[in-house]
Structure formats: C-alpha cells, structure tokens
Backbone and ligand atoms as CSV (ligand in chain L), in Angstrom:
chain,resi,resn,atom,element,x,y,z
A,1,MET,N,N,103.223,79.534,103.994
A,1,MET,CA,C,101.954,79.726,103.287
A,1,MET,C,C,101.782,78.646,102.233
A,2,GLY,N,N,100.567,78.138,102.086
A,2,GLY,CA,C,100.302,77.149,101.033
A,2,GLY,C,C,100.278,77.825,99.675
A,3,ALA,N,N,100.117,77.009,98.648
A,3,ALA,CA,C,100.101,77.571,97.297
A,3,ALA,C,C,98.908,78.503,97.133
A,4,LEU,N,N,99.128,79.589,96.410
A,4,LEU,CA,C,98.069,80.552,96.126
A,4,LEU,C,C,97.437,80.230,94.775
A,5,HIS,N,N,96.184,80.626,94.635
A,5,HIS,CA,C,95.478,80.397,93.366
A,5,HIS,C,C,94.620,81.607,93.035
A,6,PHE,N,N,94.448,81.829,91.731
A,6,PHE,CA,C,93.570,82.893,91.267
A,6,PHE,C,C,92.215,82.334,90.857
A,7,ASP,N,N,91.169,83.121,91.060
A,7,ASP,CA,C,89.855,82.736,90.539
A,7,ASP,C,C,89.764,83.165,89.068
A,8,GLN,N,N,88.647,82.850,88.444
A,8,GLN,CA,C,88.486,83.127,87.009
A,8,GLN,C,C,88.543,84.621,86.709
A,9,GLN,N,N,88.205,85.419,87.709
A,9,GLN,CA,C,88.210,86.867,87.504
A,9,GLN,C,C,89.605,87.470,87.660
A,10,GLY,N,N,90.551,86.673,88.133
A,10,GLY,CA,C,91.906,87.191,88.272
A,10,GLY,C,C,92.215,87.786,89.630
A,11,TRP,N,N,91.420,87.381,90.626
A,11,TRP,CA,C,91.719,87.768,92.016
A,11,TRP,C,C,92.258,86.557,92.763
A,12,LEU,N,N,93.206,86.772,93.663
A,12,LEU,CA,C,93.666,85.672,94.512
A,12,LEU,C,C,92.505,85.205,95.378
A,13,ILE,N,N,92.340,83.889,95.446
A,13,ILE,CA,C,91.201,83.322,96.166
A,13,ILE,C,C,91.385,83.478,97.675
A,14,SER,N,N,92.583,83.219,98.158
A,14,SER,CA,C,92.853,83.392,99.591
A,14,SER,C,C,94.322,83.745,99.737
A,15,GLY,N,N,94.697,84.108,100.941
A,15,GLY,CA,C,96.096,84.446,101.183
A,15,GLY,C,C,96.430,85.886,100.846
A,16,ALA,N,N,95.414,86.636,100.408
A,16,ALA,CA,C,95.651,88.041,100.089
A,16,ALA,C,C,94.425,88.848,100.487
A,17,ARG,N,N,94.650,90.105,100.737
A,17,ARG,CA,C,93.539,91.014,100.994
A,17,ARG,C,C,93.229,91.753,99.700
A,18,ARG,N,N,91.960,91.845,99.372
A,18,ARG,CA,C,91.516,92.503,98.153
A,18,ARG,C,C,91.181,93.949,98.467
A,19,SER,N,N,91.788,94.857,97.724
A,19,SER,CA,C,91.550,96.284,97.949
A,19,SER,C,C,91.429,96.955,96.579
A,20,PRO,N,N,90.279,96.805,95.930
A,20,PRO,CA,C,90.157,97.221,94.528
A,20,PRO,C,C,90.469,98.702,94.312
A,21,SER,N,N,91.383,98.959,93.404
A,21,SER,CA,C,91.776,100.329,93.067
A,21,SER,C,C,90.942,100.828,91.895
A,22,PRO,N,N,90.659,102.132,91.885
A,22,PRO,CA,C,90.022,102.707,90.684
A,22,PRO,C,C,91.051,103.000,89.586
A,23,HIS,N,N,92.318,102.785,89.862
A,23,HIS,CA,C,93.378,103.142,88.910
A,23,HIS,C,C,93.748,101.946,88.032
A,24,TRP,N,N,92.951,101.697,87.028
A,24,TRP,CA,C,93.230,100.626,86.061
A,24,TRP,C,C,92.383,100.903,84.834
A,25,ASP,N,N,92.690,100.215,83.774
A,25,ASP,CA,C,91.816,100.206,82.603
A,25,ASP,C,C,92.046,98.897,81.860
A,26,ALA,N,N,91.381,98.745,80.726
A,26,ALA,CA,C,91.481,97.488,79.994
A,26,ALA,C,C,92.810,97.419,79.248
A,27,ARG,N,N,93.341,96.219,79.144
A,27,ARG,CA,C,94.533,96.040,78.313
A,27,ARG,C,C,94.114,96.125,76.844
A,28,PRO,N,N,95.087,96.381,75.965
A,28,PRO,CA,C,94.761,96.352,74.537
A,28,PRO,C,C,94.202,94.973,74.163
A,29,VAL,N,N,93.328,94.921,73.201
A,29,VAL,CA,C,92.761,93.650,72.757
A,29,VAL,C,C,93.901,92.723,72.335
A,30,HIS,N,N,93.803,91.486,72.726
A,30,HIS,CA,C,94.782,90.447,72.392
A,30,HIS,C,C,96.135,90.633,73.075
A,31,ALA,N,N,96.232,91.524,74.063
A,31,ALA,CA,C,97.495,91.663,74.780
A,31,ALA,C,C,97.757,90.378,75.561
A,32,GLU,N,N,98.937,89.830,75.402
A,32,GLU,CA,C,99.314,88.642,76.175
A,32,GLU,C,C,100.176,89.093,77.341
A,33,ILE,N,N,99.849,88.598,78.515
A,33,ILE,CA,C,100.582,89.020,79.703
A,33,ILE,C,C,101.846,88.192,79.802
A,34,ALA,N,N,102.980,88.828,79.477
A,34,ALA,CA,C,104.234,88.100,79.317
A,34,ALA,C,C,105.264,88.408,80.395
A,35,LEU,N,N,105.048,89.498,81.147
A,35,LEU,CA,C,106.115,90.043,81.992
A,35,LEU,C,C,105.601,90.357,83.398
A,36,ALA,N,N,106.418,90.045,84.392
A,36,ALA,CA,C,106.168,90.490,85.767
A,36,ALA,C,C,107.212,91.548,86.103
A,37,VAL,N,N,106.756,92.689,86.607
A,37,VAL,CA,C,107.661,93.790,86.948
A,37,VAL,C,C,107.724,93.931,88.467
A,38,ILE,N,N,108.952,93.933,88.986
A,38,ILE,CA,C,109.186,94.081,90.427
A,38,ILE,C,C,109.558,95.530,90.732
A,39,HIS,N,N,108.860,96.095,91.708
A,39,HIS,CA,C,109.098,97.471,92.147
A,39,HIS,C,C,109.348,97.483,93.663
A,40,ASN,N,N,109.765,98.655,94.151
A,40,ASN,CA,C,109.620,98.895,95.589
A,40,ASN,C,C,108.996,100.260,95.799
A,41,ILE,N,N,108.399,100.382,96.967
A,41,ILE,CA,C,107.782,101.659,97.336
A,41,ILE,C,C,107.698,101.729,98.853
A,42,SER,N,N,107.841,102.911,99.377
A,42,SER,CA,C,107.547,103.183,100.788
A,42,SER,C,C,107.193,104.658,100.890
A,43,LEU,N,N,106.221,104.948,101.730
A,43,LEU,CA,C,105.726,106.318,101.916
A,43,LEU,C,C,105.472,106.604,103.385
A,44,PRO,N,N,106.153,107.639,103.927
A,44,PRO,CA,C,107.253,108.376,103.318
A,44,PRO,C,C,108.422,107.430,102.996
A,45,ALA,N,N,109.325,107.848,102.117
A,45,ALA,CA,C,110.441,106.996,101.712
A,45,ALA,C,C,111.164,106.453,102.938
A,46,GLY,N,N,111.340,105.155,102.976
A,46,GLY,CA,C,112.064,104.517,104.072
A,46,GLY,C,C,111.209,104.212,105.279
A,47,CYS,N,N,109.929,104.575,105.225
A,47,CYS,CA,C,109.021,104.297,106.341
A,47,CYS,C,C,108.189,103.068,105.994
A,48,PHE,N,N,108.342,102.016,106.783
A,48,PHE,CA,C,107.720,100.738,106.447
A,48,PHE,C,C,106.527,100.412,107.345
A,49,GLU,N,N,105.727,101.394,107.605
A,49,GLU,CA,C,104.495,101.122,108.350
A,49,GLU,C,C,103.439,102.102,107.866
A,50,GLY,N,N,102.248,101.932,108.382
A,50,GLY,CA,C,101.196,102.857,107.979
A,50,GLY,C,C,100.516,102.411,106.694
A,51,SER,N,N,99.571,103.231,106.253
A,51,SER,CA,C,98.697,102.837,105.152
A,51,SER,C,C,98.809,103.758,103.940
A,52,ALA,N,N,99.872,104.573,103.885
A,52,ALA,CA,C,99.951,105.588,102.825
A,52,ALA,C,C,100.037,104.965,101.429
A,53,VAL,N,N,100.749,103.849,101.302
A,53,VAL,CA,C,100.887,103.243,99.964
A,53,VAL,C,C,99.524,102.753,99.478
A,54,GLU,N,N,98.820,102.070,100.368
A,54,GLU,CA,C,97.495,101.580,99.987
A,54,GLU,C,C,96.590,102.756,99.631
A,55,GLU,N,N,96.648,103.817,100.421
A,55,GLU,CA,C,95.816,104.990,100.136
A,55,GLU,C,C,96.189,105.626,98.797
A,56,LEU,N,N,97.479,105.641,98.481
A,56,LEU,CA,C,97.905,106.177,97.183
A,56,LEU,C,C,97.283,105.372,96.045
A,57,PHE,N,N,97.358,104.045,96.152
A,57,PHE,CA,C,96.842,103.204,95.074
A,57,PHE,C,C,95.310,103.257,94.993
A,58,LEU,N,N,94.681,103.653,96.086
A,58,LEU,CA,C,93.222,103.774,96.081
A,58,LEU,C,C,92.766,105.188,95.704
A,59,GLY,N,N,93.733,106.078,95.510
A,59,GLY,CA,C,93.386,107.455,95.178
A,59,GLY,C,C,92.854,108.233,96.358
A,60,ARG,N,N,93.261,107.798,97.570
A,60,ARG,CA,C,92.712,108.414,98.785
A,60,ARG,C,C,93.772,109.016,99.686
A,61,LEU,N,N,94.996,109.133,99.175
A,61,LEU,CA,C,96.067,109.636,100.037
A,61,LEU,C,C,95.873,111.121,100.309
A,62,ASN,N,N,95.906,111.462,101.575
A,62,ASN,CA,C,95.863,112.866,101.968
A,62,ASN,C,C,97.275,113.435,101.804
A,63,CYS,N,N,97.462,114.239,100.764
A,63,CYS,CA,C,98.807,114.690,100.424
A,63,CYS,C,C,99.324,115.783,101.352
A,64,GLU,N,N,98.511,116.174,102.336
A,64,GLU,CA,C,98.995,117.129,103.336
A,64,GLU,C,C,99.538,116.425,104.569
A,65,GLN,N,N,99.461,115.091,104.543
A,65,GLN,CA,C,99.880,114.294,105.694
A,65,GLN,C,C,101.382,114.392,105.962
A,66,HIS,N,N,102.160,114.563,104.896
A,66,HIS,CA,C,103.616,114.589,105.021
A,66,HIS,C,C,104.166,115.493,103.908
A,67,PRO,N,N,105.203,116.297,104.202
A,67,PRO,CA,C,105.719,117.233,103.180
A,67,PRO,C,C,106.077,116.542,101.865
A,68,SER,N,N,106.620,115.309,101.959
A,68,SER,CA,C,107.053,114.625,100.730
A,68,SER,C,C,105.884,114.171,99.869
A,69,PHE,N,N,104.672,114.183,100.428
A,69,PHE,CA,C,103.519,113.692,99.669
A,69,PHE,C,C,102.986,114.736,98.674
A,70,SER,N,N,103.457,115.999,98.793
A,70,SER,CA,C,102.892,117.052,97.934
A,70,SER,C,C,103.127,116.726,96.463
A,71,GLU,N,N,104.268,116.057,96.173
A,71,GLU,CA,C,104.558,115.727,94.769
A,71,GLU,C,C,103.667,114.588,94.251
A,72,LEU,N,N,102.928,113.950,95.143
A,72,LEU,CA,C,102.062,112.842,94.734
A,72,LEU,C,C,100.644,113.306,94.421
A,73,ALA,N,N,100.381,114.578,94.673
A,73,ALA,CA,C,99.015,115.074,94.480
A,73,ALA,C,C,98.566,114.857,93.037
A,74,GLY,N,N,97.424,114.258,92.876
A,74,GLY,CA,C,96.856,114.050,91.547
A,74,GLY,C,C,97.430,112.860,90.801
A,75,LEU,N,N,98.421,112.204,91.392
A,75,LEU,CA,C,99.048,111.053,90.744
A,75,LEU,C,C,98.106,109.851,90.781
A,76,ARG,N,N,97.850,109.258,89.638
A,76,ARG,CA,C,96.954,108.098,89.592
A,76,ARG,C,C,97.778,106.880,89.207
A,77,VAL,N,N,98.155,106.114,90.216
A,77,VAL,CA,C,98.999,104.939,89.992
A,77,VAL,C,C,98.441,103.752,90.763
A,78,SER,N,N,98.906,102.586,90.398
A,78,SER,CA,C,98.472,101.369,91.069
A,78,SER,C,C,99.475,100.271,90.739
A,79,ALA,N,N,99.261,99.126,91.347
A,79,ALA,CA,C,99.993,97.921,90.978
A,79,ALA,C,C,98.996,96.795,91.164
A,80,HIS,N,N,99.296,95.655,90.591
A,80,HIS,CA,C,98.390,94.533,90.862
A,80,HIS,C,C,98.498,94.107,92.324
A,81,PHE,N,N,99.751,94.145,92.837
A,81,PHE,CA,C,99.989,93.638,94.194
A,81,PHE,C,C,100.918,94.553,94.965
A,82,PHE,N,N,100.695,94.596,96.264
A,82,PHE,CA,C,101.626,95.223,97.205
A,82,PHE,C,C,101.974,94.143,98.221
A,83,VAL,N,N,103.260,93.837,98.331
A,83,VAL,CA,C,103.710,92.805,99.277
A,83,VAL,C,C,104.465,93.503,100.394
A,84,ARG,N,N,103.896,93.442,101.579
A,84,ARG,CA,C,104.481,94.161,102.703
A,84,ARG,C,C,105.606,93.346,103.330
A,85,ARG,N,N,106.398,94.008,104.170
A,85,ARG,CA,C,107.541,93.335,104.780
A,85,ARG,C,C,107.102,92.238,105.733
A,86,SER,N,N,105.869,92.317,106.189
A,86,SER,CA,C,105.293,91.287,107.060
A,86,SER,C,C,104.879,90.048,106.273
A,87,GLY,N,N,104.916,90.134,104.947
A,87,GLY,CA,C,104.436,89.044,104.107
A,87,GLY,C,C,102.989,89.219,103.681
A,88,GLU,N,N,102.328,90.249,104.224
A,88,GLU,CA,C,100.942,90.489,103.806
A,88,GLU,C,C,100.896,90.848,102.321
A,89,ILE,N,N,99.900,90.269,101.636
A,89,ILE,CA,C,99.713,90.531,100.200
A,89,ILE,C,C,98.400,91.289,100.031
A,90,ILE,N,N,98.446,92.407,99.345
A,90,ILE,CA,C,97.239,93.170,99.026
A,90,ILE,C,C,97.121,93.222,97.506
A,91,GLN,N,N,95.974,92.845,96.994
A,91,GLN,CA,C,95.741,92.905,95.540
A,91,GLN,C,C,94.795,94.051,95.225
A,92,PHE,N,N,95.209,94.887,94.271
A,92,PHE,CA,C,94.449,96.093,93.906
A,92,PHE,C,C,93.743,95.988,92.566
A,93,VAL,N,N,94.316,95.213,91.664
A,93,VAL,CA,C,93.818,95.146,90.287
A,93,VAL,C,C,93.810,93.688,89.852
A,94,ARG,N,N,92.788,93.292,89.083
A,94,ARG,CA,C,92.726,91.934,88.557
A,94,ARG,C,C,93.874,91.692,87.577
A,95,LEU,N,N,94.325,90.449,87.512
A,95,LEU,CA,C,95.410,90.117,86.578
A,95,LEU,C,C,95.099,90.588,85.164
A,96,GLN,N,N,93.862,90.365,84.751
A,96,GLN,CA,C,93.498,90.628,83.347
A,96,GLN,C,C,93.477,92.110,83.020
A,97,ASP,N,N,93.337,92.955,84.031
A,97,ASP,CA,C,93.245,94.384,83.775
A,97,ASP,C,C,94.629,95.032,83.839
A,98,ARG,N,N,94.703,96.227,83.267
A,98,ARG,CA,C,95.971,96.943,83.202
A,98,ARG,C,C,96.112,97.868,84.407
A,99,ALA,N,N,97.105,97.591,85.231
A,99,ALA,CA,C,97.424,98.490,86.345
A,99,ALA,C,C,98.422,99.529,85.834
A,100,TRP,N,N,98.576,100.599,86.593
A,100,TRP,CA,C,99.375,101.736,86.134
A,100,TRP,C,C,100.629,101.863,87.007
A,101,HIS,N,N,101.615,101.014,86.697
A,101,HIS,CA,C,102.812,100.934,87.537
A,101,HIS,C,C,104.112,101.231,86.813
A,102,ALA,N,N,104.205,100.958,85.507
A,102,ALA,CA,C,105.504,101.007,84.822
A,102,ALA,C,C,105.835,102.377,84.252
A,103,GLY,N,N,104.835,103.136,83.835
A,103,GLY,CA,C,105.102,104.435,83.213
A,103,GLY,C,C,105.832,104.233,81.885
A,104,VAL,N,N,106.573,105.256,81.487
A,104,VAL,CA,C,107.344,105.158,80.236
A,104,VAL,C,C,108.370,104.048,80.405
A,105,SER,N,N,108.317,103.038,79.553
A,105,SER,CA,C,109.109,101.842,79.783
A,105,SER,C,C,109.245,101.058,78.488
A,106,GLU,N,N,110.222,100.167,78.482
A,106,GLU,CA,C,110.450,99.335,77.300
A,106,GLU,C,C,111.074,98.012,77.726
A,107,PHE,N,N,110.523,96.925,77.206
A,107,PHE,CA,C,111.049,95.602,77.521
A,107,PHE,C,C,111.334,94.852,76.229
A,108,LEU,N,N,112.590,94.490,76.004
A,108,LEU,CA,C,113.010,93.787,74.787
A,108,LEU,C,C,112.434,94.471,73.542
A,109,GLY,N,N,112.552,95.796,73.533
A,109,GLY,CA,C,112.127,96.551,72.367
A,109,GLY,C,C,110.651,96.904,72.328
A,110,ARG,N,N,109.910,96.381,73.283
A,110,ARG,CA,C,108.461,96.667,73.311
A,110,ARG,C,C,108.158,97.778,74.294
A,111,PRO,N,N,107.541,98.877,73.852
A,111,PRO,CA,C,107.228,99.974,74.775
A,111,PRO,C,C,105.951,99.701,75.571
A,112,ALA,N,N,105.659,100.600,76.491
A,112,ALA,CA,C,104.383,100.585,77.231
A,112,ALA,C,C,104.155,99.256,77.957
A,113,CYS,N,N,105.046,98.984,78.903
A,113,CYS,CA,C,105.030,97.676,79.578
A,113,CYS,C,C,103.742,97.397,80.351
A,114,ASN,N,N,103.022,98.431,80.759
A,114,ASN,CA,C,101.759,98.163,81.474
A,114,ASN,C,C,100.819,97.298,80.636
A,115,ASP,N,N,100.913,97.446,79.314
A,115,ASP,CA,C,99.997,96.709,78.428
A,115,ASP,C,C,100.113,95.195,78.599
A,116,PHE,N,N,101.329,94.720,78.842
A,116,PHE,CA,C,101.567,93.283,78.794
A,116,PHE,C,C,102.257,92.758,80.054
A,117,SER,N,N,102.106,93.486,81.171
A,117,SER,CA,C,102.770,93.045,82.401
A,117,SER,C,C,101.826,93.065,83.593
A,118,ILE,N,N,102.265,92.381,84.642
A,118,ILE,CA,C,101.666,92.567,85.951
A,118,ILE,C,C,102.716,93.256,86.823
A,119,GLY,N,N,102.268,94.071,87.757
A,119,GLY,CA,C,103.173,94.840,88.597
A,119,GLY,C,C,103.081,94.418,90.055
A,120,LEU,N,N,104.244,94.158,90.650
A,120,LEU,CA,C,104.306,93.808,92.075
A,120,LEU,C,C,105.144,94.850,92.785
A,121,GLU,N,N,104.547,95.541,93.727
A,121,GLU,CA,C,105.267,96.521,94.541
A,121,GLU,C,C,105.646,95.859,95.854
A,122,LEU,N,N,106.938,95.877,96.169
A,122,LEU,CA,C,107.395,95.372,97.456
A,122,LEU,C,C,107.614,96.562,98.382
A,123,GLU,N,N,107.114,96.444,99.586
A,123,GLU,CA,C,107.330,97.510,100.559
A,123,GLU,C,C,108.821,97.550,100.859
A,124,GLY,N,N,109.478,98.642,100.513
A,124,GLY,CA,C,110.915,98.671,100.727
A,124,GLY,C,C,111.563,99.897,100.152
A,125,ALA,N,N,112.903,99.814,100.121
A,125,ALA,CA,C,113.745,100.863,99.573
A,125,ALA,C,C,114.933,100.172,98.915
A,126,ASP,N,N,115.558,100.870,97.954
A,126,ASP,CA,C,116.574,100.223,97.114
A,126,ASP,C,C,117.703,99.565,97.894
A,127,ASP,N,N,118.061,100.167,99.046
A,127,ASP,CA,C,119.265,99.701,99.742
A,127,ASP,C,C,118.949,99.071,101.099
A,128,VAL,N,N,117.715,98.647,101.276
A,128,VAL,CA,C,117.328,98.003,102.540
A,128,VAL,C,C,116.919,96.568,102.229
A,129,MET,N,N,117.563,95.623,102.885
A,129,MET,CA,C,117.260,94.200,102.651
A,129,MET,C,C,115.758,93.938,102.722
A,130,TYR,N,N,115.256,93.186,101.783
A,130,TYR,CA,C,113.859,92.756,101.837
A,130,TYR,C,C,113.748,91.621,102.850
A,131,SER,N,N,112.590,91.454,103.452
A,131,SER,CA,C,112.467,90.409,104.468
A,131,SER,C,C,112.260,89.058,103.789
A,132,ASP,N,N,112.681,87.995,104.489
A,132,ASP,CA,C,112.543,86.636,103.936
A,132,ASP,C,C,111.091,86.328,103.624
A,133,ILE,N,N,110.214,86.654,104.575
A,133,ILE,CA,C,108.804,86.301,104.392
A,133,ILE,C,C,108.199,87.091,103.228
A,134,GLN,N,N,108.728,88.285,103.010
A,134,GLN,CA,C,108.269,89.106,101.881
A,134,GLN,C,C,108.734,88.515,100.549
A,135,MET,N,N,109.966,88.051,100.505
A,135,MET,CA,C,110.475,87.408,99.284
A,135,MET,C,C,109.663,86.147,98.986
A,136,GLN,N,N,109.346,85.387,100.049
A,136,GLN,CA,C,108.573,84.158,99.850
A,136,GLN,C,C,107.152,84.465,99.381
A,137,ALA,N,N,106.545,85.464,99.974
A,137,ALA,CA,C,105.186,85.836,99.563
A,137,ALA,C,C,105.182,86.311,98.116
A,138,THR,N,N,106.207,87.058,97.741
A,138,THR,CA,C,106.324,87.524,96.351
A,138,THR,C,C,106.442,86.332,95.401
A,139,ALA,N,N,107.259,85.360,95.781
A,139,ALA,CA,C,107.405,84.157,94.950
A,139,ALA,C,C,106.096,83.375,94.897
A,140,ASP,N,N,105.355,83.347,95.995
A,140,ASP,CA,C,104.050,82.661,96.002
A,140,ASP,C,C,103.094,83.309,94.996
A,141,VAL,N,N,103.049,84.637,94.988
A,141,VAL,CA,C,102.178,85.346,94.046
A,141,VAL,C,C,102.614,85.061,92.607
A,142,LEU,N,N,103.918,85.131,92.376
A,142,LEU,CA,C,104.418,84.918,91.012
A,142,LEU,C,C,104.155,83.492,90.540
A,143,ALA,N,N,104.313,82.517,91.438
A,143,ALA,CA,C,104.058,81.125,91.051
A,143,ALA,C,C,102.588,80.941,90.693
A,144,ALA,N,N,101.693,81.556,91.467
A,144,ALA,CA,C,100.266,81.461,91.157
A,144,ALA,C,C,99.961,82.160,89.833
A,145,ALA,N,N,100.621,83.291,89.594
A,145,ALA,CA,C,100.411,84.012,88.335
A,145,ALA,C,C,100.896,83.182,87.152
A,146,CYS,N,N,102.008,82.477,87.339
A,146,CYS,CA,C,102.520,81.604,86.266
A,146,CYS,C,C,101.505,80.521,85.924
A,147,SER,N,N,100.834,79.998,86.939
A,147,SER,CA,C,99.826,78.956,86.683
A,147,SER,C,C,98.622,79.526,85.950
A,148,ALA,N,N,98.276,80.779,86.264
A,148,ALA,CA,C,97.064,81.376,85.691
A,148,ALA,C,C,97.296,81.997,84.317
A,149,LEU,N,N,98.541,82.353,84.031
A,149,LEU,CA,C,98.836,83.117,82.804
A,149,LEU,C,C,99.824,82.339,81.942
A,150,PRO,N,N,99.341,81.646,80.925
A,150,PRO,CA,C,100.211,80.759,80.143
A,150,PRO,C,C,101.340,81.476,79.414
A,151,ASN,N,N,101.187,82.774,79.156
A,151,ASN,CA,C,102.229,83.495,78.409
A,151,ASN,C,C,103.219,84.235,79.304
A,152,LEU,N,N,103.049,84.106,80.608
A,152,LEU,CA,C,103.962,84.800,81.525
A,152,LEU,C,C,105.290,84.053,81.559
A,153,LYS,N,N,106.333,84.656,80.989
A,153,LYS,CA,C,107.626,83.982,81.011
A,153,LYS,C,C,108.795,84.874,81.374
A,154,TRP,N,N,108.554,86.153,81.553
A,154,TRP,CA,C,109.651,87.068,81.843
A,154,TRP,C,C,109.441,87.764,83.182
A,155,ILE,N,N,110.569,88.148,83.781
A,155,ILE,CA,C,110.524,88.955,85.003
A,155,ILE,C,C,111.600,90.031,84.881
A,156,ALA,N,N,111.303,91.220,85.375
A,156,ALA,CA,C,112.267,92.321,85.294
A,156,ALA,C,C,112.001,93.287,86.431
A,157,GLY,N,N,112.999,94.081,86.748
A,157,GLY,CA,C,112.821,95.156,87.709
A,157,GLY,C,C,112.373,96.418,86.986
A,158,HIS,N,N,111.766,97.313,87.738
A,158,HIS,CA,C,111.361,98.590,87.133
A,158,HIS,C,C,112.574,99.286,86.511
A,159,ALA,N,N,113.732,99.195,87.202
A,159,ALA,CA,C,114.951,99.832,86.684
A,159,ALA,C,C,115.391,99.214,85.353
A,160,ASP,N,N,115.085,97.933,85.139
A,160,ASP,CA,C,115.454,97.281,83.874
A,160,ASP,C,C,114.666,97.856,82.700
A,161,ILE,N,N,113.407,98.189,82.945
A,161,ILE,CA,C,112.535,98.609,81.837
A,161,ILE,C,C,112.393,100.132,81.748
A,162,ALA,N,N,112.949,100.837,82.730
A,162,ALA,CA,C,112.953,102.310,82.704
A,162,ALA,C,C,114.304,102.808,83.213
A,163,PRO,N,N,115.395,102.366,82.547
A,163,PRO,CA,C,116.732,102.718,83.040
A,163,PRO,C,C,116.967,104.218,82.969
A,164,GLY,N,N,117.663,104.730,83.971
A,164,GLY,CA,C,117.935,106.160,84.009
A,164,GLY,C,C,116.805,106.947,84.637
A,165,ARG,N,N,115.632,106.350,84.668
A,165,ARG,CA,C,114.472,107.023,85.250
A,165,ARG,C,C,114.083,106.397,86.574
A,166,LYS,N,N,114.230,105.079,86.665
A,166,LYS,CA,C,113.857,104.344,87.877
A,166,LYS,C,C,115.020,103.488,88.369
A,167,THR,N,N,115.065,103.261,89.676
A,167,THR,CA,C,116.153,102.462,90.249
A,167,THR,C,C,115.634,101.246,91.004
A,168,ASP,N,N,114.322,101.149,91.196
A,168,ASP,CA,C,113.778,100.049,91.985
A,168,ASP,C,C,113.744,98.741,91.191
A,169,PRO,N,N,113.832,97.579,91.828
A,169,PRO,CA,C,113.823,97.355,93.280
A,169,PRO,C,C,115.169,97.538,93.961
A,170,GLY,N,N,116.215,97.949,93.210
A,170,GLY,CA,C,117.476,98.331,93.829
A,170,GLY,C,C,118.405,97.180,94.138
A,171,PRO,N,N,119.626,97.531,94.568
A,171,PRO,CA,C,120.644,96.511,94.849
A,171,PRO,C,C,120.279,95.590,96.006
A,172,ALA,N,N,119.363,95.997,96.862
A,172,ALA,CA,C,118.981,95.135,97.990
A,172,ALA,C,C,118.133,93.949,97.537
A,173,PHE,N,N,117.611,94.017,96.318
A,173,PHE,CA,C,116.771,92.911,95.829
A,173,PHE,C,C,117.673,91.854,95.217
A,174,SER,N,N,117.626,90.647,95.767
A,174,SER,CA,C,118.482,89.562,95.276
A,174,SER,C,C,117.755,88.790,94.184
A,175,TRP,N,N,118.178,89.014,92.941
A,175,TRP,CA,C,117.577,88.275,91.818
A,175,TRP,C,C,117.876,86.787,91.909
A,176,PRO,N,N,119.135,86.391,92.230
A,176,PRO,CA,C,119.389,84.939,92.358
A,176,PRO,C,C,118.465,84.288,93.383
A,177,GLU,N,N,118.247,84.978,94.490
A,177,GLU,CA,C,117.369,84.430,95.529
A,177,GLU,C,C,115.932,84.314,95.011
A,178,MET,N,N,115.436,85.350,94.346
A,178,MET,CA,C,114.065,85.289,93.832
A,178,MET,C,C,113.927,84.173,92.790
A,179,LEU,N,N,114.903,84.047,91.891
A,179,LEU,CA,C,114.809,83.001,90.866
A,179,LEU,C,C,114.883,81.621,91.512
A,180,ARG,N,N,115.652,81.492,92.601
A,180,ARG,CA,C,115.726,80.220,93.319
A,180,ARG,C,C,114.381,79.891,93.972
A,181,LEU,N,N,113.774,80.895,94.596
A,181,LEU,CA,C,112.456,80.682,95.231
A,181,LEU,C,C,111.416,80.289,94.176
A,182,LEU,N,N,111.480,80.931,93.020
A,182,LEU,CA,C,110.518,80.623,91.951
A,182,LEU,C,C,110.730,79.206,91.433
A,183,ASN,N,N,111.998,78.862,91.242
A,183,ASN,CA,C,112.340,77.516,90.793
A,183,ASN,C,C,111.770,76.460,91.722
A,184,GLY,N,N,111.885,76.710,93.021
A,184,GLY,CA,C,111.366,75.780,94.021
A,184,GLY,C,C,109.854,75.632,93.960
A,185,ARG,N,N,109.200,76.569,93.309
A,185,ARG,CA,C,107.742,76.520,93.160
A,185,ARG,C,C,107.352,76.110,91.742
A,186,GLY,N,N,108.324,75.666,90.962
A,186,GLY,CA,C,108.038,75.207,89.610
A,186,GLY,C,C,107.699,76.330,88.645
A,187,CYS,N,N,108.150,77.537,88.970
A,187,CYS,CA,C,107.837,78.712,88.151
A,187,CYS,C,C,109.137,79.182,87.497
A,188,LEU,N,N,109.214,79.043,86.182
A,188,LEU,CA,C,110.471,79.322,85.490
A,188,LEU,C,C,110.384,80.626,84.711
A,189,LEU,N,N,110.574,81.728,85.408
A,189,LEU,CA,C,110.594,83.029,84.754
A,189,LEU,C,C,112.047,83.375,84.445
A,190,THR,N,N,112.247,84.120,83.365
A,190,THR,CA,C,113.599,84.510,82.950
A,190,THR,C,C,113.736,86.020,83.060
A,191,ARG,N,N,114.872,86.460,83.607
A,191,ARG,CA,C,115.190,87.890,83.610
A,191,ARG,C,C,116.311,88.109,82.599
A,192,PRO,N,N,116.002,88.722,81.460
A,192,PRO,CA,C,116.991,88.826,80.384
A,192,PRO,C,C,117.943,90.009,80.547
A,193,TYR,N,N,118.517,90.142,81.737
A,193,TYR,CA,C,119.470,91.219,82.004
A,193,TYR,C,C,120.639,90.647,82.774
A,194,PRO,N,N,121.834,91.239,82.622
A,194,PRO,CA,C,122.988,90.730,83.357
A,194,PRO,C,C,122.857,90.969,84.859
L,1,ZN,ZN,ZN,108.704,101.141,90.374
C-alpha cells in the first residue's frame, strides 16, 4: 500500500473505508493528541470474520445474535480505526474528535486517555499472531497520523494504560516489530513501558 494521508477534516483520503460512528464527542478545548492506543477486538471472541465489530461501533449490533453479545447491550464504544486481518482499514471517527475506546485509563500520570489519544482496534485476540498485512496497515495509519498530528509522540497498548483491567493487544502483539515498521516509515513513536 502507498502512503496514506488525512484530509483537513481528519478522515483518511484513500486506502480506508469510512464508516462514521455516532459514538464520539468533542475533545476538551486545547487537547493535544499525543498518544496512539493499540487494542484488539473480535466478536464473538476469537472469530475473525463477519461484521459484528463494525456493527458494535455503529451502535447497530443485534445483541441476540450470539449469547456472548448480551453483555454488550447498550454499550456505546468506538475507535478511530479498525484494522482487519486482511489489512482492510475502516475509519469510524475523525482524528480531531474523541472516540470512546480507552475507558478508565491513565498514561504517564494523565487520566482519561480518550481526551488526548487516537484508538486503533486490531481484529484479533491476545494470543493469536497478528497478520503481516495487518501490522503493515496499522503502521501505515500511524505514519499518516504522525504526519497529520504534530503532537503525536507516544504509543501504548490498552493494557499499558488500563493495567489489571485490560490485557489487549496481548502477548501476540510484537512491539519491536511495530516500532520497526514505524521507523521504516519515518514515524518515531515511543512506548514508555518495558
Ligand atoms: Zn482495548
């Protein structure tokens, strides 16, 4: 895939499918977007096909479709991006707006990470290898975000900012590999965790 770019409104110009979610609101005034948060999700857990994740982020998931979905009823969540194992990128929320992905969280002493982060959900599970094309697509999105957001300098996993509560993106996510892919795209994000 060639380099990705964002338009002035904060949507990827090409290389992604736009699927606007109603689950967002405005960031606090003067919030600087400093952090990218990596997550994983699959619905049902471990199932890597179908449209349930997209439907969840759009507020359209039929929670009677699967027994495990009952706990999702009424849940209003989103992410800026969903990167599927095929490498497909779906954007739900503009960069400038606040998506609802981190929940109760803290990064370097700062609470409420949604205020100052973008959220990327990778289709996956903690202990299942992510696909190469998915890792590359994720790095493509992050490199484009780095170009569009001058204050973006940090990257973390959901488990880093919500320890004890969240485990994603899990041991299957290779941080050295992601940082190497980002480096190759001239995007120097730092993950301040061992
Ligand atoms: Zn997460």
